[in-house]
C-alpha positions, 0 to 999 in steps of 0.5 A, a space after each residue: 500500500 502506498 504511504 503518503 505524508 500530508 503536510 497541510 496547516 488547515 486541519 479541515 483540508 488535511 482531514 478532507 485529503 485523508 478521507 479522499 486518499 483512504 477511499 483510493 486505498 492509499 495509507 495516510 501515514 502522518 499529518 503535520 501543520 508545520 514544515 519542521 515537524 515534516 522534516 523531523 519525522 519524515 525518516 521515521 515514517 518513510 512515506 512514498 510520496 509527500 502532499 505539501 501545502 506551499 504556505 505553512 504556519 511556522 518558520 518555514 514554508 512548504 518550498 523550504 520544507 521540501 528542499 530540506 527533505 529531498 536533501 536526504 530523501 528521495 520521495 516525490 512531492 506534490 505541492 498544494 497551493 491556492 494560487 495559480 500565479 506563475 511566481 508561485 508555480 515557478 517556485 515549485 521547480 527549484 524543488 523538483 516537484 513532481 506535480 502541484 494541485 490548485 485548491 480547491 481540487 476534485 478527488 479524481 484530480 488528487 488521484 490522477 496527479 499522485 498516480 502520475 507523480 509515482 510512475 514518473 518517480 519510479 521511472 526516474 529512479 529505474 533510469 537513475 539506477 540503470 545510469 549508476 550501473 552503466 557508469 560503474 561498468 564503464 568507469 570500473 572496467 579493468 579494460 580500457 572502454 571508449 563510448 562513441 555516437 553514431 558517427 564514431 566520434 568519442 563521447 567518453 572514455 575510462 580510466 584504463 583507456 587513458 592509461 593505454 592510449 595516453 589521451 584525456 578525455 578533453 583531448 579527444 572528446 567528439 574527435 573521430 576515433 579513427 584519426 586517434 588510434 588507428 595506424 595507416 595500415 589499418 584504416 581499411 580494416 577499421 572501416 570495416 569494423 565500424 560497419 560491423 559494429 552497427 549490426 552487431 557484436 565484433 571481436 577480433 585482435 588487431 593494432 592500434 596506436 597510442 598518442 606517441 604513435 607506438 603500435 599496441 596489440 590489442 583484442 577488441 571487442 565492440 557492440 552497438 548501444 540500442 536505445 527504443 530499437 534504434 543505434 545510438 552510438 557503440 561501446 568499445 573495449 581495448 584489451 592489451 595483449 602484448 604479453 600474450 603476443 610475446 608468448 605467442 612469438 616464443 612458441 612459434 620460434 620454439 616450433 620453428 626451432 623444433 622442426 628444424 631439428 626434426 628435419 636434420 634427425 635422420 632415423 634408422 628403422 625396418 630391417 638392415 641387412 648384415 653380413 653374419 660373418 664380417 658384419 658389413 651392412 648393405 645399403 639401399 644401393 646394394 653396396 657393402 660397408 661397414 656398420 660405422 659408415 651406415 649409421 653415420 649416414 643414417 642418423 647423427 650419431 658420431 663414433 669414438 674408437 677403443 678396444 674391448 677386453 676380449 680384443 685386447 687379450 686376443 691381439 695384444 696379450 702382453 698389453 693385456 696382462 699389464 693392464 690386467 695386473 694393474 687392476 684396469 681390466 
């Protein structure tokens, strides 16, 4: 149930308003004839709407009361007045009034004004919350972001955009994004990106330049901003992928190095014909050669030579005996 606070210094009028509000299903949470009393109790009563007489008893009038209340409370206020002059109506604008009623007023007029004020307040609150959410997402985004209009001119940037590209908003506001960060070799690509963004979400890797002209590898995410079915600009996020590019380049170098190594490596596979007596090996051309030559030709193996103990004893018995006596064999 909607709670309404009445601030009216004529008790008869206040009671009549209360009766009318009850008839329409509203709850009257309080009635005060002085502004100071309304100020002191508004937070406790927490009304959804206030009906405020402009001419009140006491030290402050309804306009000043409304200003003070709205400093700490988001409550729609409808002013009641017996005067229809322009000066009186103009004074309500300083309080951002949600309407005013000229006394005396009909019950249906009161109901309609309240309902319109409640709808307007709800809409403005939703819009304010949506704006706050957008600003939080935009300004607090850990990646560089830019908000562009339909002509791809800069409307706003977040702090990370300034850090990556070096521009302040004052330097680039209303300037075309392409003339600021698009390298000459990427002009055609950027034009295609702009066209694609107007029709849907875009994501790809490319290069952009900062204020100093240095090339920056970035991952770009762009999407149109649609309001009431109409494009009203675009939202672009740039992710710095310098580290990723370095890793990819190192990986490519490693792959090339490994491929070169593999190309140089020769392997032995299949059946190798070898003589059972002299142990020579027959190559693909039918020629017989020693094992060393064959293996060296078909692999990266190098040989060093020595004499095994059996051959040493058979061919060099004296040397064998000396080495054996010294414990070297």
